[in-house]
N, C-alpha and C positions, 0 to 999 in steps of 0.2 A: 559673411554670413554666420548670425548669431550662433553658440552652440546650442541653445533652446529647440533653431529652427533643424541644426543637424541633427540631434535627437529626435524628433518628431518626424524627420524625414529617413533616418534608421527603421523608428518602429514601423511607418506605415509601409516602407519597402518589404519589412519580415512578414506582417501581415498579408501582402498582396502575395507573397511567394505561398507564405502555409495555405490560402487560399486555394490557390492554382494546382494544390495537391501535393507540393514538394515534399518530400520526406525533412521531419523537424531539425535535426541536425546539419542537413544540406543547406536548409532556408538560413538559422540564424547563424551561421560557420562562414554561410559566401557573405552574409553582409558585414561583420565583424571583419573579415578579411578585406574587402573591398572598400570599406569607410577609413579604415586603420591605413591604407594606401594613400587615399586619397588626404588625409590628414596631416601625414606626417612622413609623405613619400619612400622610399624606401627602407628608412627606419620600421616602418608598420609592419614591415611581414614580420619582425621580432616576435609581434605581442601573440601571434599564433604560435609561433616555434615557442615562445617560455611558457605557453599555456599547456603544451604538448609536454614537455620537459616536468612541469609542475604536475600534471596528471600522472606522469608515470612515476615520479619519486613519494607518491602518494600511499605510503605503505598500506592506512586501511582500505582500501581498494581492492586489496586480497582477497577481503570477505565476501566481494561482492559476488564472484563466479563459486566459491565455495559452496556456499546458501544457496544459489542456484541450483547447483549440483546437488546437492543435501536432498533438496525439496522435488526433484524429478525423479530421484535415483529411489525415492519411496514412491511416488506416485507411479512410475514407469511399472516398476516391481510389482504391484497392486501389494502393500504393505497399507496403503493409507485405504485400500477395500478394508481389510481386516479391521482398522481402527471405527470406520465406520458400522461395520458390525458388532463393534464392541458396545458403542453406544446404543445400537438396534435394542440389543438384551436389556440394557443397563436402564434404558426410558420408554419402553415399548409400552410398558403398562400404565403408562400416566397419559390422561387427555393431552395433545398436542407434543408427547415427551419425543417422537419421533424429530418433529420440528427443532425440540429443543435440542435432540441429538447433534441435530446438525450445523446449531450453531456453533456446539460444542468443539465439533469435528474441525468447524471453520477455523476458530482458533486455533486449535493443533496445528491443522495445516499450515494457515499463516505462520506460525512458528516456525516451520520446518524450511518456509520459500520465500517469504516477502514478497509476492508477487498475488495481485489479483485474480489473474488470468488461470493459475494454478485450481486456487479455490472453486472460481467459478467453472472450469474443465470437470474437475472431481465431484463438485455438489450436482451438477446438471446431469451430467453419466451415471451416479452410482447412487445419488439421496432420491436428486428427482423424481426416477421411474419406480421407486420403492415407497414415495408417500403417497402417488396418487397412484395405486394398485392398495393400498391398504384406505384408499376413500378418504385423505385430508382434500381440502378447500384449494383448487388449483392457482387462485391468484394468491391466498397467503403462502404455501411453499416457493411460490417463482419470488415473492419479495423475501423471504428467509433466505434461499440460496446467493439472490443479490446482495443483500445488505450483509449475510455473512461472511462473503467474499471481500468485499470491500477492505475486511479486517486487514489483509493481507499487506498494505502500505501503510495499517498505522503499528501493530504488533511486531517485534522484535521477531527475528532480522527483516526491516522493511526496507526495498531497494530505494524507495521512495527518499527515507532519510538519507539512504546515504549519499542521493543526488542533490539533497539540500545542504548536508552536511558541506560536502567539495564548496559547492556555490558559498553557503553564508560562512566559511572557514570554522565551524564548528565540529567535536569531536563526536567521532560515529556514536561508540560507547555512551557516552550522555545522552544522544539523542534517541537511541534504541531505547536505556531504563526509561526514558520520559514518556516513550511512546506506550510503553506495557499498561502501567494503571491506566491510563485511557482508554487504551483495547478493551481491557479486561471489564471498565466500567460501562465502556457500550456493549459488549458482548453481555454484559448484566442484564441490561435495557431490556435490549431484544430479546431476554429470556421471558423474563418479567413481563414484557408488553403480552411473548405467546402465551405465557400463560393462562393472562388474565382474560384474553379472549377466548380460549380454547374452555377458561373454567366456565366462562358467560354462555358460548355457545359448544359445546362438545362437539357437535358434526363437521367443525370444521377441523380437529385432528382429534378424529377418536381413539383409545385406548387399542390397543393388539387385545384381538379376541382370545380367552381362556386357552382354546386349541389351538390356535397359530402360537401362542408363547410356550404349548407344549409339544410341539412340532420338533423342537431341538431337546436331545439329551443331556441331562447335566454334563457329559464328557465333552459334548459339542459346546457347549456353551463356557466352558473351562477352557478349550482350545481358542476360541476365537477372542476371550478376555485376555489368556496373554499373548497372540496373536497382537493383539490390539497395543497392550502394555509396552512392546517393543520400539514404537516412533517417539511415546511417552519418553522411557528412558533416555533413548538417544540426546531426547530435547534436557533432559533434565540434568545429565551428566555434562554436558557441552554448557550451558547456563549455568551448572552451579562451580564446573573451574573458574568459569570466566570472574561471576561474581566475589569468587571466596581468593580471590587472586594466585591462583594455579597456575594460569594461563593467560596469557594478552588475546585481544578478540578476533584477531588474526589464526592464533592457534587455536582457538575454542573455535572457526568455524573447521576448522582443518580437522578437528575431534568430531564434528558432526558428520562432514563428506565421508570419513574413514567409517563413521560408526554405520551411515545409512550403506554404505558398500557392504561390511559386515554383517548386517542384517539381513539382509536381501541373500547374501550367500548362505547363512543359516537357514533363511527359509526356502533354498531350492531355487532362486529366481534370478540368479545373477547370470544371465543370458549374454550371448553376444551382442543380440539385438538389444536390450534393455540397456547395456555400455553404450551402443550407438546411439541410440535415441536419445539417453539421456547428455552424453556430451553435446551432440549436435545443437541443442535446444541450450543448452547451458551457453555453448560460444553464442549461437545467434543471439541471444536475451544480454550477456555480458557483453558481447560489442557496440549492439544501439548503447546501452548505456554509456559507453565509453566515447563516444562518440558525441552523444549528448553533452555529456561533462564537459570535454574538451572543447565543442562551440559555444557552449555556456560560458568556460571562463575567457575564450575571446572574446566574446561579448562584452560580460561583466567589465574586460579589462582596458575596450575603449569609451566606455560609458564613465568608468573610473578618469581616464585621461580628458575626458571632455566636461568632468566637473557636475554633470546635469543633476547627481544625487544632492548637492545643495542648493540646485536650482530649484527642486519638487520639494525640498523641506522649509525652503524661505516661504514658496509658494504657500502652501498649508499651515503651516506655523504663523507666519506674519502677515501675508494678506487677506487671505481666510479667517486667521484668529480661532482655529480648529486646537482643542483641548488634545492632548496626545491619547485618549479612549476613544473621542471620535474619530481620528484620523484610522485607528486599528479598525474598529468597527467600518470605516469604509472600504478598508484592503480587506478585510474579509467579505464585504458586499458584492467588491469588483470580480474576486476568485469565484463565488457561487455564481456570476455571470459570466466570465470567461468560459467556464467548466460546462456550459450549456453547449459550447463548442467547439472547446479542446480540449486533449488530456493532459492529465497533473504534470509533466514532465515541459511539456511548451507552454502552459500557464505557470510555471516555476522559471523558465530558464527567460520567458518574454517580461516577468515583472522582476524578477529577483536582484536585477541590477539596481533597483530603482527602490524595491521595497524592505531588503533585509536591512542595507545600510541607514535607510530612514531608524526601521524599529531600533537598531542600536541605539539611534542620535535621540530618540525618544525615551532612552533608560529602561526599557521593554528587555526580557531575558531571551538573547537568540534561540534558545534549549526549546522555553516555552512556546516560541513564536511557531518553531519547526512543526512542533505537534499540532498547534492550531492552523497551520499551514495545509497537513496530513490530512484533518477531521474534515478540511473543507475542500480536500479532493475525493475525499470519498463523498461526501455529500455531491460533488459535481460528476460522478464516477454514475448518480443514478438517477439525474434530471435532465426530462428531454430538453431540446429535439436532441444532443447528440451524444448522449451519455454511453460511456464506455460499457459499463455491465449491461445497459440493457439492449445492447447491440450482441452481445458476447450472448446473453440469454436468447435472443430472438435464433441466432444462430444454431443453437442446441439444446433451445427447447422442442418437444415434441409437437405434432400438428393441432393437438386440441387446444393449446395454450397460443391466442393471438396477440397480436402486438398490444390490441387495447388493453388485456388481460396483465402484458406486462409493465406497463406505464402506471396502471391500477394498482398493483401490488406494491410499490414503493411508496406508495402518499403516507403512510403510517409510519415506515420506517426512515423514511427522510424527515420526519418530524422527531423521530426518536435521535436522531443524527443532531438536530439542530439543538435540541433540549444539552445533547450530552457537549457540542460544540459550549454552548451558552456557561453550561457549568465549568469547562476546562478554563474558560474565560474570567469567570470569577473567582473560581479557586487554584490560581497557578500550583500551588504545591502539590494538587495530584499530580502535573507533571514533574514537577521538580523535587519532589520527597526522594524518590529512588536515585535518581543521579547524584542529589546530594548525600546520602548516605554511604553510596559507594565511593564517589569521587571524594565527598567530601569540601563541598561548594557552597 
């Protein structure tokens, strides 16, 4: 049997398992182990074992549970609520101001958690009821929360970029810094879109009435602002220590985790329930990603052994005679199509063994490509029929927001994301300038 046929058989077997509803890491790991045993006999068992050892020895992986813990601690203790109230006070008097404040809230939440689901949960439970109560258009605000929460997988400390870094063998620190400016660019584009729409049609996002602004005393406003600055101070100290070289990436994540606990303690919210729920959710998310990384490493090792990457490269470059940029664009289009049916981790694990080496062979920067992949995942999160954020919003939205409203709400934000993707593709330095400044490469 040819290596090409074996590769096709591996992919088809894995897709069948995924379609039947098996867990992503179970389907991928099962295919990797079975095919390694069939191809290399008893020696194939070493592939899964060596992948596990490689994972356990990957020191930057310690950042994963630390940052997830920090995000859930701030969320469970209610400090994220304080942050939204701060933006509510600051941005309320402007047309569309609360929606703009929600985007800013999502940026900060993303910088504390690295997961889309955290921003979605906070946005749907805190921001959405307030926006609807203040007369904001339900379709627009539904799109605002979905788009804003998607920033969690791009803005550092992105968990998706940790997964990509392990598979692509790229430093997580570089990937996180590379995602910072594109993430802020996309957030800024969201804000401009909201501001222009609400300027053209103030009924979409009316400013707070004077009476509503006068409900809070100056003392209340000051208290909310101070409370909202706490998570900002945690993030600034954590990233400041890392960027200036005072701490390593792992040490900075520990600073963030400890800072979140101290903030909850100072605010009088460090209860047993908060600690229990935070640890339970952190453990669940961390273990899930570790199993996925382990399965991906084993699957990639089998592909490396088959030499399938060289065959794919020869097919695109020699037989089809495509230019490097044409191949890159085809990759991004394939991600967008797969994203309609699969989540981000499944997409990465399925095609990373093929795409990542091919991107390197085409002389593209793998750090920059990691940002392109993540932006494409953001778009996939919001595209029907199986967009991840669409289902999360449907589960969390109040009854007056229908599935049709949710689908219509994402159209302009997906268009903004596509423009951002094209900009980062056309100008790679948007992603590479900051890691080049810090790491000097």
